N, C-alpha and C positions, 0 to 999 in steps of 0.2 A: 504493500500500500504506500502510495506517494502522497505527500501533503502539498496542496496547491493554495496559493493566494491569488485571487482574481480581483483586480483593481479596476473600478469603473468611475466615471464622472457623470456623463449625460444620460438621458433616458434611453436613447437608442443603444448606447454602449452597454448600459446595464441590462437591457433585454438580451443583447448578444452574450454578455457574461453569464446571465442566468441560463441560457440555452447550453452554453459550453459546460457550465458547472453541473447542470443536471445530468449531462452525458458522462462527465468524469465521475460523479458520485455513483451512477449506475454501473460503472466499470470497477467499482470497489475502492476508489480512492477518497481521500478526505479533502474538502474544500472549505476555505474561509473566504468570505467576501469583504473586501476593503472598499467602502463607499465614500466618495467625497461629498456628495449632496444627499442629505438625509431624506429628502422628499422622494428619492428613487428607491427607498427601501420597500415600497409596495410591490416592486417587480420581484421581490424575493420573499414575499409573505408565506409562500408554501414551502420554503426551505427550512429545515431544522439546523442548517449549518450556522456556525458562528458568523456574526456580521459586525465589523469594526468600522466606526466612523473615522476617516482619515482627513484631517483638516487641510493639510498643505503638503508640499513636496518633502519637507523635512520629516513630517510624520510618516509619509510613505516610505522614505528611505530607512527610517528606524525599524518599521515593521518588516520591510523586505530583508533587512540584514539581522533580524532577531534570532536567526537560527531555527525558527519554527517551521520553515518551509523548504521543500525541495525545488519548487518551481514558483515563480511569480509571473502572472499573466496580466499585461496591461491591455485593457480593451481600448485601443487607440493609442498609438505612440506619440500623438501630437496634442494631447489634452492639457498639457501644463505650460502653455505659452507665457503665462504671467511669471513663471519662476524659471528663468533660463539656466540658472546654475543647476537646477534639477536635471535637465537634459544632458549637461556636459560632464558632471562629476558623478561617477558611479558610487553606489553605497559600498561600505566595507563588507567583506565576507558575503558577497551577494550569491544567491543561488542561481540556477538557470533562469534567465530573464527573457521573456518573449512578449510579443505584442500581437493583437488581433486588429487589423486595419481594414477600412472600407474605402480607401481612396489611394490615389497615386501621388499625393502631395509631399514629396520628399525633396524637391529641388529648390525650395525657397525657405531655408531654415530661419531667415529673419522674420518671415511672416507666418510660417507654419513650423515652428521649431519642434523637432522630434527627439526622442531619447537616443543618444548616440552610443550607449553602452549595452544595447540589446544583443542577445545572442542569436535571435531569430525573429523575423517579421512574417506573420501569417496574413496573407491577403484573402479575404473571403469572396473571391471571384473565381469563376471557371478560368482555366489556364489561358484559353484563347482570348477571353475578354480582357484579361490583364495585358496580354501581348498587344491587342489592338489599341490599347491606350498609350503605348509607347511611341515616341516620335519616329523611331526607325521603322515602325510598322504602320505608319500613317496616322498615328494618334497625335496628341498634343503635349504629352508629358515627357520630361527628361528626368531620369533618375540616376544619381551618381553610381558609378560602378561598385564602390564599396558597400552601398546599400543594396543594389541589385544582388550582390553575392550572398546576402542573408535573407532574401525574400523567397518564400514558398507559397504557392497558391494552394488553397485547401478546399475551395468550393463554398457554398452558401451557408452562412450561420446567422440567425437560426435556420436550420433546414426544416422543411415541412413536407408533408405528404399530401397529394391530391385527395379530396374527399371521395368516399365511395359514392356510387350513383344513388344508393339508398339514402345516405346522409344528405346529399345535394337536394334530392327531391323533398326531403323533410324540411330543410332550411327554406327552400323556395316556396313550399306550401305555407310555412309560417309567415313569409313575406307577402303571400297572396299572389305569387307569380304562377300563371298557368303554364301548361306544357307548350302552348303555342306562342308564348311570349318570350322575348329576349331581354335579359337583365344586364344592364350596364352598371358596374360598381364604380363610383367616382370618389376619388380623394384628391383634392387640390392643395391641401396644406393650409398653413396659417403663417402669420408674421411676415418675414421678408420674402417668402416664396408665394405669398398670396397677393394677387393684384385685382383690384375692383374691375378694371377694364377687362381683364381676362375672364372674370366670373360672368360678365355680361356676354362675352363671346361664347362661353361654354353654353349658356342658355340658348343663344342663336343656333349653335351647332346642333344641339339636341332637338330643338324645334324643327330644324331643317330635315334631320333624319326622320323625325316622328311623322312628318307630313307624308313621307313615302312609305314608312313602316310604322303604322299606328300600334303595332304589337309590342313596341319597345317600351320598357320600363326602366327607371333609373333610381338607384339607391345612392343618395348623396350624403357622405359622412364628412362634411367640411364646414360645419357651423350652421348659419341660418339657411333654412331650406327654401328653395324657390316655390312659389305657388303655381304649380303646373300639373296638368292632367297626367303627365307621364311619370310623375314623382311617386315613389313609395316612401312613406314616412319611416324614418329610421328608429323612432322612439327615443331619440336623445343619445347621450353618451353610451358607448358600448365598450366592454373590456377587450383586451387583446385577443382572447379566444374567439369571442363572437365576431370581432372585426375580421379575423381570418376566415371564419366559417361563411360570413357574408361574401367576402372577396372570392373564396374558392367555389362558391355556388353560382357565380355570375357567368355570363357569356363573354364579357369584355371588361377589362380594367382600363379606366380613363383617368390618368393621374398627372400630378405635377412631377418635378424631376427627382423626387425622393427615392433613394436607392432601397430604403427599407421596404416600401410598398412594392417596388419593382421586383425585388428578390422574392417576396412572398408570392407574387403572381406567377413568377417563373416556376417556383416549387409546385404551385397549384395547377400548372398547365393551363393557364387562362391567357388568351391573347391580350396584349398591352399596347396602349397608346400613351407615351410619356411626353408631356408638354414642358418645354424648357424656355428659359429666357433667351431672347435673341443675342447673338454674340456681337459685341461692339467692334467696330472696324479696327480699333487699336488695342483690342483685348490682349493682355500679356500676362496677367496674374493667374486667373482661374475663371473658367466658365462652366456652368453646370452641363452645358451641351457636351463639353469635353469628356465628362464622366459617363453620360448616357450613350453617346455615339458608339463606343465599343460594344455595348449590349445590342444595339441595332445591327451592327456589322456581323455579330454572331447569330443574327436571326431571332433574337429573343424579345424584341419589342419594335414598335414603330415610333420614331421620334418626330415631333413637330415643334416648331417655334411658336411662341405666343402670338406672333403677328402673321403666321401663315393664313392664307385665305380660308374662309369657311368652306368653300368648295373643295379645297385640298383635304381638309380634315374630315369633311363629310364623306369623301371617297374612301379614306382610310378606315373610318368606322364601318362603312358598308362592306369593304373588302374583308375585314376581320370578323364580321358577324355572319356574312353570307357567301363569301367567295373562297377560292382555293387557298388564298394567303393564310386563312385561319388554320387549316391543317398543317401547312408548312411551318408556321410559328410554333404550334403545339409540338410538332415532331422535334424541332430544334430544342425546345424547352426540356422535353423528355431526355434528349441526348446529353443535356448539360446538368441534369440533376445529380446531386451527390450529397452525402452526409458530411458536411464540413466539420462537424464536431468530432466525428470519428477520425477523419484524416488528421486533424490537429493533434488530438491526443496520441495517436500512433507515432507521429513525427516527434513529438516531445519526448515520449518514452524511449525512442531510439537514440536520443541525444544525451540521455542521462548516464 
């Protein structure tokens, strides 16, 4: 039995850490969670594992070097930008230290500082998606060679399984969706990723599709619901389990650029349209389209910019609900599915 410390900060990172921790525990090992933000403890409410609140970088280093752990897992190597000394100076007597990352942002340490003393970086992408993101493969990201040398792609975390047909039918019946209707699951996001003008475009897009296909229904989980005949009321806030069941019971996921929802849809084998901010002509730092484009190149989603014409988006919705592109995308998703938690644990154990 090995002893793991899993360290997280944001909600998405904590859900990843919870998924990895659950798998590690099921394999017979011990897990302690180190949480920087107390409000994220609710992601771990079903765990009997010890949970420690770590206030800052120094507190993390003390816990990592306490001698209580064989492995420390950082969910995101770039979460401690306010404490640059943390990234540069390793703790004393450190165990094996690894990270679980969901992006390619290793080439701008002044903006996205990352932990320099990691033994391994695990990217939760399929191998070809990671490759498509690199500049030498037509992507937009440059990763220093010394970082590339410690990167391993492990697949999606959290990993999910598609719902059984029986479960899908049960969920759709609960939502009032008949067998003849098509269900679009929509998540557009909030905060900086939410744009009022885009919300109004989303309404126009669905209105346009609905005129031709009145059997379409939409489940909208992004705040205030539009008053439309095609809308299925969500009943308000839903937990992560119900969120996935609704998503995995749909016929199409229509989302903003968030990789968390994108990866869930891939696991569920549901066609995806991912909408991203337009790239500025002088974009040099980071654009969400740079993250999503590799998934599109791998056949896992269709990408649209917020300012693409309604006619273009309308066609993509139609193609992924009714045409051959639907089967092609589902096949690609099936080919890319893996249990990222298992791949990560196996690689860690091989390095001890």
